[in-house]
N, C-alpha and C positions, 0 to 999 in steps of 0.2 A: 540461840538462833543462828542459822547457818549464814555464812557470808554470801551476799548476792552480787555477782558480777554485773556491772552497769551495762545498760543497753547500748547498742551501737548505731541506732538510727535516730538520734536526737534531732537531727535537722529535718526529719520528716515525721513529726508526731501525728498520731491519729487524734480523734476528738478528745477535747480536754476532759479531765475528770477531777474530782475533788482530791486534794492532797490527803485528806483523812482516809478516803476509800483506797487510794493508791498505796499509802503506807501500810494499811491493814493487809492488802494483798502481798506487799513485800514481806511483812512479818509472817504471813501464812506460807511463805515459800512458793508462791504461785507465779512469780515472774522469773524470767530467765534471760539469757544473753540476747536472744533474737527478738525480744519484745520491744516495741517502740516507746518505752518509758523507762525512766531510771528511778531507783529507790534512793532516797536520801535519808540521812539521820534525823532524829528529832530536833537537832539543833538548827538545821536549815530546812525550811519548808520547800515544797515543790515549786513555788513561785518566787522564792527568795532571790535577792540580788546576787548573792554568792553562787547560788545554783546556776543562775543564768550565765554568769561569767565563766565558770569553770567546768560546767557539765559536759561540753563537747570534748574538752581535753581529757576529762575523766573517762568518758566512753571510749575515746580513741586509745587511751592507755590500757584499759581493760582488754580491748580487742587485740592490741599488740601483745599483751601477755598471753592470751589464748593462742595466737599464731605462733609465738615462740614455744609454747608448750607442745604444739603439734610438730614443730621442727625437732625439738629435743628428743621426742619420743616416737619419731616416725618409724624407726626400725626396732622398737621395743614391742613386747607382747601387749602391753597397755599403751595405746598410741594417742592418748588424749582425745577420745571419741566425743562426738556431739552429745551423747547421753551424759557425759561427765559434766557438761555445762548446765544441766538442770540441777541447780544448786539448792536442793531441798533436802535437808537432813532428816526431816520427819516423814517424808514420803517413802522412805526405804530405798531410794535410788542411790544414795551416797553413803559411804562408810568413812570412818575416821582413820583411814589408812594413810600410808606415805604418799600415795598419788593425790589424795585430797589435800594433803599438806603442800605439795608442790603447786597445785592449782591456786591455792590461796596465796602462796608466796610470789609466784610469777605474776599473778594478776595485780597484787598490791604493788609490786615493783614496777609493773608497766604503767600504772596510774601515776606513781611518784615520778618516774622517769619522764613521762610525757608532760606533766605539769612543769617540771624543772626545765625541760628543753624549750617549751613554749614561753616560759618566763624569759629565758635568754634571747629568744627571738623577738621579744618585745610585744607579745600578744596581750599582756596584762599591764594596765596602767600602774598598778600598785606593787609592781615587782621589778627588780633590776638585778645588776651584778651583786655578788656577795663580796664586798670590799672590806669586811669587818676586820680582817687581819693585815690589810695592806700596810707596808712599812715595817712590819714585825720580822725579826730574824727567824727564818724557817730552818736553816741548817748552815753548815759551813760553806760560805761563799754565795749564799742566795737569800733573798728577801721575798716575802709575800708581796704581790702586786698584781697589776692587770685586772682582768674581769673574770672572776671565778663563777662557774655555774651555781646558781642559788639553790642548792639541794635542801637547805633548811626550809625554804618556802615550799618546795615540792613535797617534802616530808610532812609538813604541818597540814597542808590542804588535803593531801591524800589520806592522811589519818582521819581527818574530819569526815570525809566521804565514806571511806571503807570501814573503819572501825565502828562508826556510829550505828551501823546496822546490827552489830553483834550485841543484842540486848540480854542474852542469857547469862547465867552465872555458874553454869555447870562445867564439867570437864571438857565437853565438846566446844563450848564457847571459849574457854581458856586456850584450848589447842588452836582454834581458828585465829584468835588475836595474836598468839605467839607467832604463828606462821606468817600472818600479815606483817608483823614487825620484822621477821627474818627477811622478808622480801625487800623491805625498805633498807635494812642494814646491807643487803647485797648491793643495792645501788650505790650507797655511800662507800662501801668497801672496794668497789671496782673503779672509783673515780681515778682519772689520770692526771698526773702533775705535768704541766707544760711550762717550759722556761724560755726566756729570751735573754741573750747575752748583752752586756753593756761594757764598753771599754774603748780605749783609744785605738784607732786603726784596726778595728775589727777584733781586738782582743776581748777576752771574756773574763775580765777581772771580777765582775760581779754579775749575778743573774737575778731577774725578777721572775717569780713563778706563780701560777694560778692553777686551779683545779677545773678539769673538764669532764663531762660525761663520757663514758666509753661508748662503743657500739652496744646496742641492747643485746646483741648476741653474746657478748661477754658476760652480761648479767645472767642470761639464761644458762650458759655453760657453768657458771659458778654455782647457781642453784641446783643444776643437775648433779653436780658433785656432792652438794649437801644432801640431795635426795638419796643418794646411795649410802650416805652415812647417817640417815635420819634416826633419831632416838625414839624408841618406843617407851611411852610412859604408862606404867601400870597403875590405873586408878579404878575405883569402883564406878561402873557405868550407872548413870542416873544420880550420882552424887551432886550435891549443890542445892538441896532443899533446906538445908539448915545453915546457920551461921558457922558452926564448927566445920562442916564439910567444905563450905566455901573458903574458909580460912586455910584448910589443909590443901585445897586445890591451888590457891594463890601461892602458898609457900612452896609447893612442889615446882610449879612453873617458874617462879622467881629464881630458883636455884639453877636453872638451865640457861646456858648462854643464849642471848637473843639472836645470835647468828645461826643457831641450830634449827633444823626442821624437826618437828615432833609429830608423833602419831600415837593413837590409842589402840588401834586394831591392826592385826596382820592383814596383808593383801590376799585376795582370793586367787584361785588358779586362773590366770588369764588365758591359758591355753584353751580352756573349755568355754563353750557357750553357756551363758546363764541368764535367761530371760528375766528372772526376778531382779537381778542386779544390773540388767541392761548390758551384759557383756556378750560380744559377738564371737569370741574365740579367735583363733589364728587361722582356721581353715579358710582358704581363699585369699589370704594376704600375700602380697608381693614381697619378695626378699631379694637381696643383692649377693652376688658371688664374686664377680670379677670387675676390675676397674682400677687403673692406676691411682685415681684420685680418691678412692674409697678409704675410709679409716678402718682400723682393725675391728671396731664395733660394728660398722656397716658390713664388712666382709663376713662377719660371723652371724649375720642376721638370718640366713637360711637355717643354720643349725639351731639358733635360738627360737625362731618362730615355727619351724617345721620339725626338724629332727628331735629336738628335746621335748616337743609336744606330741610325739608319736605320729607325725605326718610325714609324707614323702614330698620331695621337691620335684615339681613338674616343669620341664623346659618348654617354653612356647616361643616360636619364631614368628616375627611379624615384620611387615614392611611399613616404615614410617614415611609419610609424605609431608614435607615442610618447605617453607619459603627459604630461598638461599640466593647468594650472589646478587643481592639487591643493589640497585644503582639509582641515583637521583638524576632525573632528567629535567632540564630547564624548559619551561617552568610550568607546572610545579607538580611533578609526579614521581613516585618511587615504583620502579618495575623490578620484579623478582622472578627468578626461575623456580621451577618446582623440582626439588631434589628428592630422590628416593634412597632410603637407607634401610638395610636389613638389620634388625636388632633381635637380641635374645633376651627374654625375660623369664623370671623364675617365680613360681607360685607354690604355696603350701596346699597339698591335696591329700585326701585319704588314700592310704596305701592301696586298697582294693580298687579304687577308681583309677589310679595310675597304672595298675597292672592291666586293667581292661583297655585303657587307651594306648598302651605301649610306651608311655612316658613321653610322647611327643605331642605336638600341637600343630594345627593347621596354620598355614601362612595367612595372615590377615593384613589388611591395609588400615593404617591409623592416620587420619589427617590431624595435624596439630599445627596451630598457628604459633609462630615464634615472634 
């Protein structure tokens, strides 16, 4: 059973439905990210107390994972499209490739991260600081102390919600569970140690230290690096119908580090449109060429999205109108000027189309609120 990312509109549910019917739809792969209900595992019913406490945090965490996916892949050929969120493995829309592995990992990480953060913010009565190691020697000149973010709590609850939906025992299910765990490991592996000095007259004779969550962007960047190094596992597709095959699958995945992303299939050619797989191709995509703040990866996006896909780069000039020089006037209004700025953007187009148009574009006005 494919992993179902939790819904994002829990606070505005539609008419109630029975948990049995709802969970049957979950298992059939008919619910996706935009729908106003969430799937829960068999351990926690739709109306259970735990579900009511944690569900909004779980939904927010899953959404933050998808948003991070879109950021990390914004200038890649595969850019975490909406179609990728239709998480039904049996409908033919999803493959067991490295992109699927990343979606599982970042969504799982987002759920764990948000639960841990909300615990630290005091949103849950049954959760507080992790002080289990306080007073213990952590290293030379420092002790564990303070209020560490309780990642153990976030890990346990997120695992209950996320992994409980993976009811299959075949290679695909094993892959999904492994990548879910890799996402949780990423959160734990990027935790930051923060310390406070103690001593006479401001000296630092000893320190007490605690662990804090990083910015979620660091988790996303860490998993993007793992994505590039993802390990392909060669297993017989459809295996899992016998005890022997299930044992072989379990043994194979148990030998792989829990930090690694794994996939079973190669990725398709994302340059090309493929309606069967829900791929739009790179024609029409915007790319980046110049800018002091751009990374090397971003600066090479036109080559990656256009040139390497057999497309030309078309330059389009436009005039952007935005609010600027805003001032606060007592009382109580903010007044802004309207500033105009000419910008140049680049898009991937078919070579014959570019030749007909002469490679340029008409000047257009784009209104954008800042």
